Every structure is written in C-alpha cells, then in structure tokens.
N, C-alpha and C positions, 0 to 999 in steps of 0.2 A: 627474402620471405615477404609475402604480401600481407601487410597489416591493415589493408583497407583504408588507407589514408590518401589515395589518389582518386580524383573524380574527373569524369568527362563532363564537359559543358553540354547541358541539355539544350538543343536547338540554338536559339540566339541568346539563351541565358536570361531572358526577360520574362516572358509570359508563355507557359506551356500551351500548346494547341488544345482546343476542346477535346476531352476524352483522353489526353495524354497523361502518362504517369512519369514522374521524375524518380527513377530507380535509386536504390541505395548507393550505387557507384557513380551516380551523376550529381550534378549541382547546377544551381542557377548562378548568376553573377554574385560576387562576394558580398556586395552591399545587401542584396536580396537574401542571401544565405544568412548573413548576420541578423537581418530582420526576422527571419524564420526562427533562428536560434533564440532570439529574445521572446518570440511568441511561445516557444516551447517552455521557456523559463516561467512565463506568466501562467501557463496552463498548469504547471506542476506546483506553482507557488502556494495555492490555497492549502492543499492537503500537506504539502511538504514542509511548511513551517508551522502548521497546526500540530503535526505529529510530535516534534520535539518539545513544544510547549506543554502538551498534554502528558508527555513522558517525564517532564521535569529536567530536560537536557538543554544544552546550549544551542539555540537556533542558528547562530552564526556558524558554529562547527558543523551542524547538520547540513546546511546548505553547501558549505565548502566540500564536505565529504560526499555529498550527492554528486557533485561535479567530478570528483576523483573516481567514484564508483562507476560513473557513466563512461569515463575514459577507459577504465579497465574492461568494462563490458564490450565496448566497441572494438578494442584491440583483440580481445579473446575471440570474438565472433568474426574477426577479420572484416568488419564493416558490412556484414551481410544482414544483420538483424538491427534495424534502426530502433533505438529505445533510449529512454531516459530513466535512470535509476534514482528515484526519489525516496524520501523517508517513508517507511512502511507504517501504515496505521494499524496493521494487524497486531502490533506489539503494545498498543496503548493499554489494553486491558491487562496484559501481562505486567507492564510497569506499575499499574495501579495496585495489583495484587501483591507484587513484591514489596512495594513501599508500605502497603498496609501491614505487612509482616515485619516491618522494621528495616527493610533494605534501603540502601543508599543508591545514589546514581551509579557508583562503581559496581554495586551488586546487580543493578539492572543491566548495565552494559556487559558485565561478565556472563550473565545468563544468556544474553542475546548473542554474544560472541560464539558460544557453544552451538546455538541454533545455526549461525552462519557456517560453522564447520560441518554440521550435519548436512546442510543444504549442499555444500561443496561435494561431500561424499556421495550424496544422492545423484548429483550431476555426473560424477565419474561412473557410477553404476549404470545410469541411463546411456552414457556413451558406449559402454561395453555390452550391455544386454538389451538395450532398446527400451522404449516407453512401456512395454508390457510389464516390466518389473514394478512400475508405479501402480498399475491397475491391479496387479496381483495382491498387493498389500492394502491399497487404498482405492477400492472401487468408488464410483460416484456417490453411492449412498453414504459411505463413510466420509468422503471428502466434504460433501455438502453439509452433513451434520456437524462436523468439526468447525467449518467456517461459520456456520450459524451460531453455534454455542460461543465461539470467540467473540462475535459481534454483540450478541445479546447479553453476554456477561458484563458488558460495559454499562448497562442501563443504570445500575446504582451510582456510578461515578457522576453521571449527569444529574440524577435525581437528588443526590445528597451533597455534591461538591460544587457544581457550577450553577445549576438553576437557582438555588436559594440565594445566591449572591445578588441577583437582581432579576426577579421573576418577570417583570414587565419588559425589560430590555430583551431578555431571553425569548419571550413570546413573540415580540416584534421581529427579532432576527430570524426566528424559526419560520415565521410567515413569509418574510421577504425572501429568504433562501429557498423555501419551497416554491414560491412563485417564479423565482429566477430559474430554478432547475426545470420547471415544467413549461414556462411561457417563453423563455428566450430560445433562440435558435443558433445552431452552428457553434462557432467558437465561444460565444458568450455563455451558452449553457454549460460548456465544459469548465468555465471558471466561476460557476455559480457560488461555490464555497468561498472563493476569494472575494467576490462581490458582496456576499453576506457579511464577511469580516469587515470590509470597508463600510458597509451600512451600519454595522454594529459600533464601529469607532465613532461614526458621525452622530448616531442617535445617543450614545453615551455622553458625548461632549455637549449635545443640546440639553439633555436631561440635567447635567451638572449645572449648566447656566440657568435653567428654569427652576429646578427643584433643590439645588444645593447638594450637599453630601447625603449619601444613603447610609442607613444603619443596618448593616448585615454582616455575616461572616465573610472575612476576606483574608485567606492565608493563615487562619488560626482557628481555635476551637470556639471562641466567643465572638459575638457580634460587636462591631465597633463602627464609629462614624468614619467614612472614607469617601474619597472621590471615586466615581465610577471609572474615569479615565485619568490615570496618573502618569504624566509624561515627564516627570522630574528627572528620571534616569536618562532620558534621551539627550537633554541639554548637557549632562555631565559626560556622556560617552564620546570617545574619540572618533574621528572619521576613519583613521587607518589604524589597524592593530590586529594581532592574532587572536583567535578565539581561545577559550579556556580548554585545556586538555586535562584528562585524568586517565589513570590506568584502570582496567577492569578488575573486579574482585569476584571470585568464584565460590558459590555456595550451592550445594546440591538441592536444597529446597527450592531455591530460585530457578535453577536450571530445569528442574522437573516441571515447574509451572510454565516455562517458556518453550520447551521442546515441541509441544503440539502445534505451535504456530508454523513449523516447517511444512506441515501439510498445506496450509493456506498459501505459502510461498511457492510450493511446487505447482499448485493449481494456477496461481497467477502467472507464473513463467510459461507454463504449457499453453495457457490461453493466449498469452501475448504472442508467442511464436506462431501459433495457429492463425491468429488474426492478421499478423503482418504477412504471413505466407499467402493467405487468401486475398488480401488487398493488392499485393504485388504480383500475384499469379506465380509465385516461386515456391518450390518445395524446399522447406527448411528443416526437414526431419533430422538431418545430420548435425544441426546446430542446437537441437533441444537440450541435450546433455551439457553442451558447452555453455549455453545461456544460463542454465541452472547453476553450474559450477561458478561461472563468473559473478553471478548475483551473490553466491556464498562468499567468494573472495572479497568482493566489495563490502559486504556487511561485516566480515571479520576485520578488515582494515579500519572501517569506520568506528566500530565498537572498541577496537584496540586502543584508540586515542580518546575515547569518551563520547563518541557520536552515536546516533541511532542507527539501526539496520536499514537497508535499502531494498527496494523491489522495483520491478518494471511498472510503469505508470500507464494506466488506461487513459488518463486525461490526454496524454501525448499521442495515443492512437487516434483519439478524436481529432486532434489538430491535423494529423496526417490524412485522415479520411476527408476532412473538410478542404484541405489544400491540394491533395493528391501529390504531395511532395514527400518522398520517403528518403531523401538524401541524408546520409549519415554526416555529411559536412555540417548540416544544420545542428545536429546533436553535439558535434565538437564545439560549435559556437555556443550552444546552450551551456555546456560544461564550463567553458571559459567564463561566461557571465556569472555562473554560480560560484566559481572560485573568487571572483572579484567581490561579490556580495559577502563571502565568508570572511574577508579581511576588513569589513566595515562594521566596527562595534556599534555605531549609531543605528545601523539597520537592525542589529540584534536587540537593541534597547527598545526600538519601536515594536518589534514582535513580542518582546517580553511584557509589554504594557497592555496586551489584549485584555480587556475587562472580563471578569469571570462570567457575568451575565451573557456576554457575547458568545463565549465558549459554550454556555448552556444551550443557547438557541441553535448553534451549529451542530453540537454533538447529538442532540435529539435526532436530527436527520442523519448525520454521518454514521453514528453507531448502528442505527437501524438499517441503513443501506448496507453496511458491512455484513450484518447478520443475514439479510435477505439475499445476499449473493449466494449463500448456501442453498436457498430455495431455487435460485436460478440454475445452479449446478444440477440439482435434481431434475428440473424441467428440461434442460438441454440434453441430459442423458436419458430421459424417459424413465426415471426411477419410479417404480410402482409401489407406493406406500400402502396399498391394500394388501400387499404381501407381508405377512408377519415377520418374515426373515429380514426384511428391510425396516419395518416399522418399529419393532421392539428395541433393538440396540440403539437406533437413532433417537427414539422417544426418551429412553432412559438417560442416554448421554447428554441430550440437550437440557433436560430438567436439572441434572446434576450440575452442568456447566452454568446455566442461568441462575439457579438457586444457590450456587456456591456451596453445594453439599460437601461435607468433609468426611474422610475416612482415616481414623487415627490408628497407626500401627504401634508406635512407641511414644514416649514422652517427647522425643526429639524429631520424630518423623511422621508426617501425615500427608495425604494427598487430598486435594480439594479443587472445586471449581473447574477451570479449563483442563488442568492435568488429569484429574479423575474422570471427567466427562469424556475426554478423548480416549483414555484407556478403556473405558466401558464400551464406547462405540466400536473401536477397532477389535478388541479381544472378543467382545460380545458377538459381533457380526461373524467373525471367523469360527468361533466356537459353535454358534448356532448353525452355521452353514455346514459344518462337519457332521452335525447330528440331524439336520433337517431331512424330511422325506424328499424324494427326487422331484416331485411336482412343484416344490417351492423354489428349486434352484434354477430359475429361468436365466438364460444367458443375457448378459447386459453388454452394451457396446464397449469395446476396448478403447482405452485412451489412445492407443496406437492409431486407431481409425480416425479419431478426432484430430490428430496432429499430422497425419500423413495423407489423408484422402481429401483433396481439395475439390472444388466444384467440378463434378463430372461433365457439366455442360461446357466447361472450358475446353475439354478434350474434343468434344463433339463439334466445337466451332473453330477447330484449327489452332488450339493453344492460345486463345485470347485470354485476357486477364480474368481471374475468378472474381465472382461478386464479393464485395466487401460487406 
C-alpha cells in the first residue's frame, strides 16, 4: 500500500529551474529538505504556540502533538496533500468562554475532543456524498457569519485580560506587528506574528531595565507589582523531558459552546485543499473528505492526552507559494522537528513566559483577522448582503455571538455567545429560506465548484499549472 513516503529526486536536487514546481512526490537533497522543514516549523511557530498559551494548555505538548497530527494527515492523504497541522486559533474564544464558566483544562480538551469527532464524521460524509453536502447545510453566508462571530467574540479577552497588563507594551507590539504584516515581503510577512512576539519579549526586557516593575493585574483579580518578563521558570526547566498530559472531561455545556467551531475547521480544510490543488495544478477533489477526517483524527488524538486541536495552516501555504516546493518530505521533516521541541521543557518555559502585554498587542490584530476571514468568505463567494434572506440571520447571529447574548432554558442549561449565535445563523437561514418568496432565493456558487474547478485557462494551455 502506497503511504506517500517515497520521493523522486527533482532534477539535480539542488535548485529547481525557473518556473519549475517540486511536486508532493518529489524532493530536493536531504539537507535542503531538512532546511525547508525547519522553515515550515518557523512559519507555523507564531500562531501554533500562541494558541495553547491563550487556551491555558501546555505549549510543549501542543507542539509535539502538532507533529503527530501532521504525520497522521500525511499518511491518510497518501502524501498527496502537503500540509502542516498546527494548533487551531479558532478555539481560543471557546476556551475562554469555558474557563469563564468555571471549566478546567480537562473540560476544554473534552469539549474540543467532541469537535474533532464531529469533524471526522463530516469528513466521512464528504467522502461518501461529495462536498455538496457541506453547502447544503452551510452555504457561504452561514459559514462566513459563524467564522466572523467566533473571531469577534474574542474581543473582550484582549480588552479585559491581556491589554490592561501593560498597555504601552501592547500598543507598541500591535504597531510593530501591523507594520511587519504589511511592509515585509514573502516569507518574513508569513511569520509576522512570530516577529511581533520576539519584539514584545525584547521591549518588555528593556522596559523592565528602564522603568522597573509594573503595577498591574497579572494572573489574578488584583493589581500587583511584577516584572513584565519573568524568566525564572526557564532556568529551573530541564532540557529533556516529557510534557504534562491529562485526560479530557466531558460537560454538555462546554461541548455546546465548542461545536460551532467545526464550521470554521471545515472551511479551513476545504480552502487548503483548493489552494494546494490550484498551486500544483492537481485535482484533489477525492482527498477533501480524507483531509477533513484526518484533521479530526489528529485533533481527537491531541485532545485525548491534554493538547489543543489542530488544523491545516495557511502560513505553510505561504512558504510553499514562495519556494514552489510542495514536497511532503519537507513536512515529514517539520513534524520531526516539532516532536523534538515537544520533549524540551525549557522551550515550553520560554513560551509560557510571554508577557501579558505582548499577548495584548498580538491578539488585537490576530482576533480581528480571524473575524474578518468571515468577510473574506462572503466576498469570495459573492454573498449579496442586500438580500434580506442573507442579511437577517447573519446580522442576528453575529450580534448574539459578539455580545455574548444568553438564552436561559433551565437553571442548569443555557445557550450563549458562539453557540447561540451559530444556532441562530444556521436555523434562521434555513427557516427563512423555506418561507421566503422565490425572487429572494438566488442561486449561490456551490462549494463543489470551489474545490473541483481549477483554473480553466490551464486546460486551454495544454494542462499547464494553474495559477496560485
């Protein structure tokens, strides 16, 4: 059985010719492949270690399980879909809501485990029925609205938790990160979040030397004097050791908060498969369901031992687009590096020492970008918000999600925020569509068309690679 772990040497294995593409089943020389793998690790690093910190989970375990999940994904797709599975930022808001309700890390991972199981089942359904089943339940107007409310629901976390810890550091980090995203080019722009974190570490150290301790809230309810950058835990940490594991705990209230995120994960996976197919000029329709299921399995395995969920990373698509090297051998190398980082507690201690003000500056941009991905889904699909059939359910659901509106059913059961907003968008859209007059039911592009129709110009030019 072909598991996609054999690669042909591309050309001389050194430098691809101008315009050449190194395909998933090809590789460069092993030293170059290892270098590309390290580059993929750096690209995913920023978001992938910010996510567990924001969720209150072990960053060492998160990085280790991202490597394990990547291996699972590569084996499941038989090496046809180059991808790195890093920690998903879509669950940061979910974790914050669950913890605000009194949930523990076990409660968070238990809720997310169920989301991983749901994603796995969706992948099986897509394999059997095709991508049209996704569109039938979640057309672009619904998907965009849910992604938007998930991102913007995070705003209070930044405003009340991170930013107040050190407002001036947060402001400077926000400005630096914004400049890095906009002004840097190629690979460097892809790791702008990571660069922002490094800048934040540096500026926090400088401020500690110049101004001394800061008086603010730090991990508690009351303001105290503390150092902005506290590296005391780094010196105590060992160089080699296993991360901390814990079993998940399942609570219905937490599960209902987390389930809507499955919509964002489906959209991310579909977009990733489409993007890779377009860049390599390969039709990957038959791997869409497999990719979704593999992501679900990877997330289930990670959360089963106490890690965060994983998803395909657009940062790594950027690295492939810049290098035109799509070899899955590089992703195997990246997974190997991630496993090594996972057994280095000193690395985890450095990550855990990220100052709150730095996270404040990063999350202002990061959370907003997550929310605006929903608007991008609308734009790409040509969703007409002048049509009340689209406008009304999306508007209602987004306000409920952002405002954390609550609907109480009993003393022990209520729906609020992300869960309630998602429910309103999905049920509201389909209920209104069933009752709407014919002239409002305009046909929207099917997701099938977005994942199966590559650049028509490629066919006209004799099967050349599609445009990325």
